[in-house]
C-alpha positions, 0 to 999 in steps of 0.5 A: 443662804450660806457661803462656802466653808472655809478650808474647802475647795472654792467652787469653780465656774465659768464667767465671760468677762469685759471682752467675752473671754471664757475666765474658769477659777480652775486655771488658777489653781497651783498657780496665783491666789485669787481674790473674787468680790462681788459688787452689785451694779457696775459704775454705781459710787460704792463699786466705782470707789472699790473698783479704783482702789483694787485698780490702784494696787495691781502692782502690789497684788502682782509681787504677791502672785494674786489676781482679782476678779470683780463679778456682778450681774451687769451684761458683758458690755456693761463691764467693757464701758466700766474698764474703759471709764475707769481705767481698770486693769483687771478683769470683771465677770458678767454673772447675769442670771447669778448663779455663779453668786448664788453658789458664793451665797452672796445673792439675796434680799436686800433693802433700799429706801423702803424698797426690797429686792434681790441683788448681790451682796458685796462680798469677797473670797480670798481663794489660795492657789491650792484652790481652797477657799482663805478667807470670806469679806461680808463686810466690806468697806468699798474705801478700804477693800483693797488695802483690806485684801493686801493686809490679809494676803500677806499676813496669811498667804 
């Protein structure tokens, strides 16, 4: 599985958010930069650190005309609980059949404690207002992810 090519139009999708509202990537073209970050599972330690970091830079992202969506295979109900528990101020999208994760090349074989299974590879994509993929972050550090996003956007978009 491979990532979409930088410079190409990012693959479009339509997914339900934590409230069941359908979100389409196409709705943001020519309006805002978009950060899609794929994460394995809501309410787990690494995913919580990553989400809270993004929550805490919301004002800065707004000034940079950027919206963030977290995408996981969690059901809508779990996403709503995650948002309420951590007071998240951005939308999480449910990709239960992992079709969007597959489009973006982030669904694959993982290993944990000697066990192999299919799951989300923690990866982020930065999409410009023109709808084109600008950056793929496949070596994500959950503790600095929010700073890495801000730094890239400030320097490049």
